[in-house]
TIPALUM-701120 format. One line per field, with one value per residue (C-alpha): residue in three letters; chain; x, y, z. Coordinates in Angstrom, 1 decimal. Example, Ala and Ser with C-alpha at 12.3 -4.5 7.8 and 13.67 -1.06 7.14 Angstrom:
BEGIN
aa c(ALA | SER)
ch c(A | A)
c1 c(12.3 | 13.7)
c2 c(-4.5 | -1.1)
c3 c(7.8 | 7.1)
% end
This chain:
BEGIN
aa c(MET | ARG | ARG | THR | PRO | LEU | LEU | ALA | ALA | LEU | ILE | LEU | THR | THR | ALA | ALA | PRO | ALA | LEU | ALA | GLU | ALA | PRO | LEU | SER | GLY | TYR | GLY | PRO | ARG | PRO | ALA | TYR | LEU | ILE | ASN | LYS | LEU | PRO | GLU | GLY | GLU | LEU | LYS | THR | LYS | LEU | GLN | SER | CYS | ILE | GLY | GLN | PRO | ILE | ALA | LYS | SER | ASP | PHE | SER | ILE | ALA | HIS | ARG | GLY | ALA | PRO | MET | MET | PHE | PRO | GLU | HIS | THR | ALA | GLU | SER | TYR | ARG | ALA | GLY | ALA | ALA | MET | GLY | ALA | GLY | VAL | GLY | GLU | CYS | ASP | VAL | THR | PHE | THR | LYS | ASP | LYS | GLU | LEU | VAL | CYS | ARG | HIS | ALA | GLN | ASN | ASP | LEU | HIS | THR | THR | THR | ASN | ILE | LEU | VAL | SER | ASP | LEU | ALA | ALA | THR | CYS | ASN | ILE | PRO | PHE | SER | PRO | ALA | GLU | GLY | GLU | THR | LYS | ALA | ALA | ALA | GLU | CYS | ARG | THR | SER | GLU | ILE | SER | LEU | SER | GLU | PHE | LYS | GLY | LEU | MET | PRO | LYS | MET | ASP | SER | ALA | ASP | SER | ALA | ALA | THR | THR | ALA | GLU | GLU | TYR | GLN | GLY | GLY | ILE | ALA | GLY | TRP | ARG | THR | ALA | LEU | TYR | VAL | GLN | GLU | PRO | THR | ILE | LEU | THR | HIS | ALA | GLU | SER | ILE | GLU | LEU | PHE | LYS | GLU | LEU | GLY | VAL | LYS | MET | THR | PRO | GLU | LEU | LYS | SER | PRO | SER | VAL | GLU | MET | PRO | PHE | ASP | GLY | PHE | SER | GLN | ALA | ASP | TYR | ALA | GLN | LYS | MET | ILE | ASP | GLU | TYR | LYS | ALA | ALA | GLY | VAL | PRO | ALA | SER | ASP | VAL | PHE | PRO | GLN | SER | PHE | ASN | LEU | GLU | ASP | VAL | LEU | TYR | TRP | VAL | GLU | ASN | GLU | PRO | GLU | PHE | GLY | ALA | GLN | ALA | VAL | PHE | LEU | VAL | GLU | PRO | ASP | ASP | THR | PHE | ASP | GLU | GLN | ASN | PRO | GLU | THR | TRP | ALA | GLN | ASP | PHE | ALA | ASP | LEU | LYS | ALA | LYS | GLY | VAL | GLN | TYR | LEU | ALA | PRO | SER | MET | ASN | MET | LEU | VAL | THR | PRO | GLU | ASN | GLY | THR | TYR | ALA | ALA | SER | ALA | TYR | ALA | LYS | ALA | ALA | LYS | GLU | ALA | GLY | LEU | LYS | LEU | ILE | THR | TRP | SER | LEU | GLU | ARG | SER | GLY | PRO | LEU | ALA | SER | GLY | GLY | GLY | TRP | TYR | TYR | ASN | SER | THR | THR | GLU | ILE | THR | ASP | ASN | ASP | GLY | ASP | ILE | TYR | GLU | LEU | VAL | ASP | ALA | LEU | ALA | GLN | ASP | VAL | GLU | VAL | THR | GLY | ILE | PHE | SER | ASP | TRP | PRO | ALA | THR | VAL | THR | PHE | TYR | ALA | ASN | CYS | MET | GLY | LEU)
ch c(A | A | A | A | A | A | A | A | A | A | A | A | A | A | A | A | A | A | A | A | A | A | A | A | A | A | A | A | A | A | A | A | A | A | A | A | A | A | A | A | A | A | A | A | A | A | A | A | A | A | A | A | A | A | A | A | A | A | A | A | A | A | A | A | A | A | A | A | A | A | A | A | A | A | A | A | A | A | A | A | A | A | A | A | A | A | A | A | A | A | A | A | A | A | A | A | A | A | A | A | A | A | A | A | A | A | A | A | A | A | A | A | A | A | A | A | A | A | A | A | A | A | A | A | A | A | A | A | A | A | A | A | A | A | A | A | A | A | A | A | A | A | A | A | A | A | A | A | A | A | A | A | A | A | A | A | A | A | A | A | A | A | A | A | A | A | A | A | A | A | A | A | A | A | A | A | A | A | A | A | A | A | A | A | A | A | A | A | A | A | A | A | A | A | A | A | A | A | A | A | A | A | A | A | A | A | A | A | A | A | A | A | A | A | A | A | A | A | A | A | A | A | A | A | A | A | A | A | A | A | A | A | A | A | A | A | A | A | A | A | A | A | A | A | A | A | A | A | A | A | A | A | A | A | A | A | A | A | A | A | A | A | A | A | A | A | A | A | A | A | A | A | A | A | A | A | A | A | A | A | A | A | A | A | A | A | A | A | A | A | A | A | A | A | A | A | A | A | A | A | A | A | A | A | A | A | A | A | A | A | A | A | A | A | A | A | A | A | A | A | A | A | A | A | A | A | A | A | A | A | A | A | A | A | A | A | A | A | A | A | A | A | A | A | A | A | A | A | A | A | A | A | A | A | A | A | A | A | A | A | A | A | A | A | A | A | A | A | A | A | A | A | A | A | A | A | A | A | A | A | A | A | A | A | A | A | A | A | A | A | A | A | A | A | A | A | A | A | A | A)
c1 c(78.1 | 75.5 | 77.1 | 75.9 | 75.7 | 78.8 | 80.8 | 79.7 | 80.9 | 84.3 | 84.7 | 83.9 | 86.6 | 89.3 | 89.0 | 92.3 | 91.3 | 88.3 | 90.4 | 92.0 | 89.0 | 85.9 | 85.1 | 83.5 | 84.5 | 83.2 | 83.6 | 86.0 | 86.0 | 86.7 | 83.2 | 81.9 | 84.8 | 84.2 | 80.5 | 81.2 | 83.2 | 80.2 | 78.3 | 74.8 | 72.3 | 70.4 | 73.5 | 74.9 | 71.6 | 71.1 | 74.6 | 74.4 | 71.1 | 73.1 | 75.8 | 75.5 | 74.1 | 75.5 | 78.1 | 77.2 | 79.4 | 78.8 | 80.1 | 79.9 | 83.0 | 86.1 | 89.3 | 92.1 | 95.1 | 93.5 | 93.6 | 96.9 | 96.2 | 97.5 | 98.6 | 101.3 | 99.5 | 98.8 | 99.6 | 97.3 | 97.0 | 95.9 | 93.3 | 91.9 | 91.6 | 89.7 | 87.3 | 86.9 | 85.6 | 82.9 | 84.5 | 82.7 | 85.5 | 89.3 | 92.0 | 95.3 | 97.4 | 99.0 | 102.6 | 105.1 | 108.4 | 111.5 | 110.1 | 106.8 | 104.8 | 102.0 | 102.3 | 100.5 | 102.4 | 101.2 | 103.9 | 106.5 | 109.1 | 108.1 | 110.0 | 112.4 | 109.5 | 107.1 | 109.6 | 112.9 | 114.8 | 117.4 | 118.5 | 118.3 | 120.6 | 118.6 | 119.8 | 122.2 | 119.3 | 117.9 | 118.2 | 119.0 | 121.0 | 120.5 | 122.2 | 122.3 | 121.1 | 123.8 | 123.3 | 120.1 | 120.2 | 117.6 | 118.2 | 117.0 | 116.7 | 114.5 | 113.9 | 111.6 | 109.8 | 111.0 | 114.6 | 113.9 | 112.3 | 109.0 | 110.9 | 113.1 | 110.0 | 108.4 | 111.4 | 111.0 | 109.3 | 106.6 | 106.5 | 104.5 | 104.9 | 107.5 | 111.0 | 113.1 | 114.4 | 117.0 | 118.5 | 122.2 | 121.9 | 119.6 | 118.5 | 117.4 | 115.7 | 113.2 | 111.5 | 109.6 | 106.1 | 103.5 | 102.6 | 98.9 | 99.8 | 101.5 | 104.2 | 102.1 | 101.2 | 104.5 | 105.8 | 106.3 | 103.3 | 102.6 | 103.6 | 101.3 | 101.2 | 98.2 | 97.0 | 97.3 | 95.3 | 92.5 | 92.4 | 92.4 | 89.6 | 87.6 | 88.1 | 87.0 | 83.9 | 84.7 | 84.6 | 87.8 | 89.1 | 92.6 | 94.5 | 96.9 | 99.7 | 101.7 | 105.1 | 108.2 | 110.0 | 109.7 | 107.1 | 107.3 | 109.4 | 111.4 | 108.7 | 105.9 | 103.5 | 101.0 | 98.2 | 99.9 | 100.0 | 96.4 | 95.3 | 97.4 | 95.7 | 92.3 | 93.5 | 94.3 | 90.7 | 89.5 | 91.9 | 90.7 | 87.1 | 86.1 | 83.0 | 83.4 | 80.6 | 82.8 | 85.7 | 86.2 | 89.5 | 91.0 | 93.6 | 94.7 | 95.5 | 92.4 | 93.9 | 93.9 | 90.2 | 89.4 | 91.4 | 89.2 | 86.0 | 87.0 | 88.7 | 87.2 | 83.7 | 82.3 | 85.2 | 85.2 | 81.6 | 82.8 | 86.2 | 87.0 | 88.8 | 90.8 | 91.5 | 93.2 | 93.4 | 96.3 | 97.6 | 95.1 | 92.0 | 89.0 | 86.1 | 83.7 | 85.3 | 84.6 | 87.4 | 89.9 | 88.6 | 90.7 | 87.8 | 85.1 | 82.3 | 80.1 | 83.1 | 84.1 | 80.5 | 80.4 | 83.6 | 82.1 | 83.5 | 80.8 | 82.8 | 84.8 | 86.8 | 88.0 | 89.8 | 87.5 | 88.7 | 87.3 | 83.8 | 83.1 | 83.1 | 82.2 | 78.5 | 76.8 | 79.6 | 79.6 | 80.5 | 78.4 | 78.6 | 81.0 | 80.0 | 82.5 | 80.5 | 77.2 | 78.4 | 79.8 | 76.5 | 74.5 | 76.6 | 75.5 | 78.8 | 78.8 | 81.2 | 83.6 | 86.0 | 89.3 | 90.7 | 89.2 | 91.2 | 94.5 | 95.0 | 95.6 | 93.9 | 91.9 | 92.6 | 95.0 | 92.7 | 93.2 | 96.0 | 95.7 | 92.6 | 90.7 | 92.3 | 89.1 | 87.4 | 90.3 | 88.4 | 85.7 | 87.8 | 89.2 | 87.8 | 87.8 | 84.0 | 84.3 | 85.1 | 81.4 | 80.2 | 82.3 | 81.1 | 77.5 | 77.9 | 79.7 | 76.9 | 73.8 | 74.7 | 77.4 | 75.8 | 79.0 | 78.6 | 81.7 | 84.4 | 87.9 | 89.2 | 92.4 | 90.2 | 87.1 | 85.1 | 84.5 | 82.7 | 81.1 | 79.4 | 77.9 | 76.8 | 75.1 | 73.4 | 72.1 | 71.1 | 73.6)
c2 c(130.8 | 128.6 | 125.4 | 124.2 | 120.3 | 120.4 | 122.5 | 120.2 | 117.2 | 118.8 | 119.7 | 116.1 | 114.7 | 117.1 | 116.1 | 114.2 | 111.7 | 110.5 | 108.4 | 106.4 | 106.1 | 105.7 | 103.2 | 106.0 | 109.7 | 111.2 | 111.8 | 114.7 | 117.3 | 115.1 | 113.9 | 117.4 | 118.6 | 115.8 | 116.5 | 120.2 | 119.1 | 117.2 | 118.7 | 119.9 | 117.1 | 114.4 | 112.7 | 116.0 | 117.0 | 113.7 | 113.7 | 117.3 | 116.5 | 114.0 | 116.5 | 116.6 | 113.1 | 111.0 | 108.5 | 104.8 | 101.8 | 100.1 | 96.8 | 98.4 | 100.4 | 98.3 | 99.8 | 99.0 | 98.4 | 100.8 | 104.4 | 104.6 | 107.9 | 109.4 | 106.6 | 104.0 | 100.9 | 97.8 | 99.6 | 99.9 | 103.6 | 103.0 | 100.4 | 102.6 | 105.5 | 103.3 | 102.1 | 105.7 | 106.6 | 103.9 | 101.1 | 97.9 | 95.6 | 95.8 | 94.2 | 92.6 | 91.5 | 88.3 | 87.1 | 85.1 | 85.5 | 83.3 | 81.4 | 81.0 | 83.4 | 85.4 | 89.2 | 92.1 | 93.4 | 94.2 | 91.9 | 89.6 | 91.7 | 95.3 | 96.0 | 98.3 | 100.7 | 100.2 | 100.1 | 101.5 | 98.2 | 99.8 | 102.2 | 99.6 | 96.8 | 94.4 | 96.0 | 93.1 | 90.7 | 92.2 | 89.9 | 92.8 | 95.4 | 99.1 | 100.4 | 104.2 | 106.0 | 106.7 | 108.3 | 106.8 | 103.9 | 104.3 | 103.5 | 100.0 | 97.4 | 94.5 | 93.3 | 90.3 | 89.3 | 85.7 | 86.8 | 87.8 | 86.3 | 87.4 | 89.1 | 91.0 | 92.0 | 93.4 | 95.6 | 97.4 | 100.8 | 101.2 | 104.2 | 105.4 | 103.2 | 105.1 | 105.2 | 107.9 | 106.5 | 109.3 | 108.6 | 108.2 | 107.0 | 104.6 | 107.5 | 109.5 | 106.3 | 106.6 | 109.5 | 109.8 | 110.0 | 111.0 | 114.6 | 113.9 | 111.7 | 112.9 | 112.1 | 113.7 | 110.4 | 108.4 | 109.0 | 105.5 | 103.7 | 100.2 | 97.2 | 94.2 | 90.4 | 88.8 | 87.6 | 91.1 | 92.5 | 90.1 | 91.2 | 94.9 | 94.3 | 92.5 | 95.5 | 97.9 | 95.8 | 95.3 | 92.3 | 91.0 | 90.4 | 89.0 | 88.6 | 85.6 | 87.2 | 85.4 | 84.4 | 85.8 | 82.6 | 79.2 | 77.0 | 74.8 | 77.1 | 75.1 | 72.5 | 75.1 | 74.4 | 76.7 | 74.6 | 75.0 | 78.7 | 79.0 | 76.8 | 78.7 | 81.9 | 80.4 | 78.7 | 82.0 | 83.2 | 79.9 | 80.3 | 83.8 | 82.7 | 84.7 | 83.3 | 82.4 | 84.8 | 87.7 | 86.7 | 87.2 | 85.5 | 86.7 | 85.6 | 86.3 | 82.6 | 80.6 | 77.5 | 79.2 | 80.1 | 76.5 | 75.2 | 77.1 | 76.1 | 72.4 | 72.3 | 75.1 | 75.4 | 77.9 | 80.3 | 79.2 | 80.3 | 83.9 | 83.4 | 86.2 | 85.5 | 88.7 | 89.4 | 92.1 | 92.8 | 91.7 | 93.8 | 92.4 | 92.9 | 94.8 | 95.1 | 95.0 | 92.1 | 88.6 | 87.1 | 89.0 | 87.8 | 85.2 | 84.2 | 81.6 | 82.9 | 79.8 | 77.5 | 79.6 | 79.4 | 75.7 | 75.2 | 77.0 | 80.6 | 83.0 | 86.4 | 87.9 | 91.0 | 92.7 | 96.0 | 99.0 | 99.4 | 96.0 | 96.8 | 100.1 | 101.5 | 105.0 | 105.4 | 108.7 | 110.6 | 108.9 | 105.6 | 102.5 | 98.7 | 97.0 | 93.9 | 92.0 | 93.2 | 92.2 | 88.8 | 88.1 | 89.1 | 87.0 | 84.0 | 84.7 | 86.0 | 88.6 | 91.5 | 93.5 | 96.0 | 97.8 | 100.4 | 103.9 | 106.9 | 105.4 | 107.6 | 111.1 | 114.0 | 112.9 | 116.0 | 113.9 | 110.9 | 108.9 | 106.5 | 102.7 | 102.4 | 104.5 | 103.3 | 102.0 | 105.4 | 107.8 | 109.7 | 110.8 | 111.2 | 114.7 | 116.0 | 114.8 | 114.8 | 111.9 | 109.8 | 109.9 | 109.4 | 106.2 | 105.1 | 105.7 | 103.5 | 100.8 | 100.7 | 101.2 | 99.9 | 97.3 | 96.5 | 95.7 | 94.5 | 96.5 | 98.9 | 99.0 | 102.5 | 104.1 | 106.8 | 104.9 | 108.0 | 108.6 | 105.3 | 105.3 | 108.7 | 107.4 | 104.2 | 106.0 | 108.5 | 105.8 | 103.4 | 100.7)
c3 c(108.7 | 107.0 | 105.5 | 102.2 | 101.7 | 99.5 | 102.0 | 104.8 | 102.8 | 102.2 | 105.9 | 106.8 | 104.6 | 105.7 | 109.4 | 109.8 | 112.5 | 110.5 | 108.1 | 110.8 | 113.1 | 111.0 | 108.2 | 106.2 | 106.0 | 102.8 | 99.1 | 99.1 | 96.3 | 93.3 | 92.4 | 92.4 | 90.3 | 87.7 | 87.6 | 86.9 | 83.8 | 82.3 | 79.5 | 80.4 | 80.2 | 82.1 | 83.6 | 84.9 | 86.3 | 88.1 | 89.6 | 90.7 | 92.5 | 94.7 | 95.8 | 99.6 | 99.9 | 102.8 | 101.8 | 102.0 | 101.4 | 98.1 | 96.7 | 93.3 | 94.3 | 94.5 | 95.9 | 93.4 | 95.6 | 98.1 | 97.0 | 95.0 | 93.3 | 96.5 | 98.9 | 98.4 | 97.1 | 99.2 | 102.5 | 105.5 | 104.9 | 101.2 | 102.2 | 105.0 | 102.5 | 100.0 | 102.8 | 104.0 | 100.5 | 100.6 | 98.7 | 99.7 | 98.4 | 99.0 | 97.0 | 98.0 | 95.1 | 96.4 | 95.8 | 97.8 | 99.5 | 99.5 | 102.5 | 100.6 | 102.7 | 101.1 | 100.9 | 99.3 | 96.2 | 92.7 | 91.3 | 92.6 | 90.9 | 91.7 | 94.9 | 93.1 | 92.3 | 95.2 | 98.2 | 99.3 | 98.8 | 96.5 | 99.2 | 102.0 | 103.2 | 101.0 | 97.7 | 97.2 | 97.0 | 93.8 | 90.9 | 88.6 | 90.6 | 90.0 | 86.9 | 86.3 | 83.2 | 80.7 | 77.3 | 75.8 | 78.2 | 81.0 | 84.7 | 85.5 | 88.3 | 89.3 | 92.9 | 93.8 | 96.9 | 96.1 | 96.9 | 100.5 | 103.6 | 105.1 | 108.0 | 105.5 | 103.5 | 106.6 | 107.1 | 103.8 | 103.5 | 100.8 | 98.6 | 95.6 | 92.7 | 90.6 | 89.2 | 87.7 | 84.4 | 84.2 | 87.6 | 88.0 | 91.6 | 93.5 | 95.6 | 92.5 | 91.2 | 94.1 | 92.4 | 89.1 | 90.7 | 88.1 | 88.3 | 89.1 | 92.0 | 95.3 | 97.8 | 100.6 | 102.3 | 102.0 | 105.5 | 107.0 | 105.4 | 106.6 | 104.5 | 104.8 | 104.5 | 102.9 | 106.3 | 107.8 | 104.9 | 105.7 | 109.3 | 108.3 | 105.8 | 108.5 | 110.8 | 108.0 | 107.2 | 103.5 | 101.3 | 99.7 | 96.2 | 96.3 | 93.0 | 92.7 | 90.8 | 88.2 | 89.6 | 88.2 | 89.1 | 87.5 | 89.2 | 91.2 | 93.4 | 95.9 | 95.8 | 96.0 | 93.0 | 91.3 | 92.9 | 96.3 | 95.8 | 94.8 | 97.7 | 100.3 | 99.4 | 100.0 | 103.2 | 104.7 | 104.4 | 105.9 | 108.8 | 109.4 | 109.5 | 106.4 | 104.7 | 101.0 | 100.1 | 101.2 | 98.9 | 95.2 | 94.3 | 91.0 | 88.5 | 84.9 | 84.8 | 83.9 | 85.5 | 88.9 | 88.5 | 87.5 | 90.4 | 92.8 | 91.0 | 91.2 | 94.6 | 96.6 | 95.1 | 97.6 | 96.8 | 93.1 | 92.7 | 93.0 | 91.3 | 88.8 | 85.5 | 84.7 | 81.0 | 79.0 | 75.2 | 73.1 | 70.2 | 67.7 | 69.9 | 68.5 | 70.9 | 67.9 | 66.0 | 67.5 | 65.3 | 67.5 | 70.9 | 72.9 | 75.1 | 74.3 | 76.6 | 76.4 | 77.2 | 80.2 | 81.5 | 80.9 | 82.9 | 85.9 | 85.5 | 86.7 | 86.7 | 83.9 | 84.5 | 81.3 | 81.3 | 80.6 | 77.0 | 76.1 | 77.3 | 75.6 | 72.1 | 70.7 | 69.7 | 68.8 | 70.3 | 73.7 | 75.4 | 74.7 | 75.4 | 73.0 | 71.0 | 73.3 | 76.4 | 74.9 | 73.9 | 77.4 | 79.0 | 76.6 | 77.7 | 81.3 | 82.6 | 85.3 | 84.5 | 86.6 | 85.1 | 85.9 | 86.5 | 86.8 | 87.9 | 86.7 | 83.7 | 85.0 | 83.2 | 80.2 | 78.0 | 75.8 | 75.4 | 78.6 | 77.4 | 77.5 | 79.5 | 77.0 | 73.8 | 72.3 | 72.8 | 72.4 | 69.7 | 72.2 | 75.3 | 75.9 | 79.2 | 82.9 | 82.8 | 80.5 | 83.6 | 84.7 | 81.1 | 81.1 | 84.5 | 83.5 | 80.3 | 82.3 | 84.9 | 82.7 | 79.3 | 80.0 | 83.4 | 85.3 | 88.9 | 90.1 | 89.0 | 90.4 | 90.9 | 92.2 | 93.8 | 95.0 | 96.0 | 92.3 | 91.9 | 95.3 | 94.6 | 91.4 | 93.0 | 95.9 | 93.6 | 91.3 | 94.1 | 93.0)
% end
């Protein structure tokens, strides 16, 4: 049987050993599916012409927590999947344990939704124990890394980030996975410390963008200050022999970014200030913007990372650079954005990440319309994605 380029690409990605053994394995079927959903036009024609192209690693493609559309976030399996899809940069969200060791979790207080802690011997450590749903009251819990030691953390089993708010038992609470995600790859995934993520990223040959997460506990924590925390994260890269040019430290806390700029200038030169809109934000109205771009630049901030909905606005029925994006670029800031493929099917408007463009978002093909606007009009230097193959395909096709 003669294999078409697309069929060959699909066969390549379905070979099970490839993910574990090779840094790159292929795009899979999703990019072609999304391209097919595009309206006829120049973008669709261009992307169709690239179907069957060989996959190449691209720093434009940033694996957001790995590949959490299908793999439990911040696990070795999720990181390997992201690298296999050509992401040139991997992310560990960094928080700390009771003994002040750094680990990869999206938040210090997310263990109840991202691990099996509630059905383990560590359930008693949760600062808010599980309470069942009753009447209109939803099931709830909160469990923090700061309540357990590193060795206890390493004994937890990660799972897809989810919770069943209607649960009446802790076992039922483990469910609630979004219908467009999957539990196919949750069999004994590997939980990681920050240092272990560094070694894995080195093995995979990807750059690194750790995010220093805001603590859920009051700082200083047992004498561990915010500055200690910010410094410890950088120290683990230095101890691992990772050059500063391969690290893009991130934080939503401007003081963390400025700490790196002032105290670790080689790492600070690539420090990323993450921002998100508040309830009054309008991407077209400067009076609603919390950031002073010229001031950020003067303080040494080089990279700004707004959410996607801050950088685009509707124009002539499609996505275009917002006034906010244009002003940030004019100030000389480099832009990164987050997070693609985190919204599920776009037929109903795409939710929060698309809330500045809901009126023009109604089809999964809009994903590539958005990526094209972010790349060509906004001129971002990278896009975080929960399914990196989508961004890698575009980057490879466009030579980014």
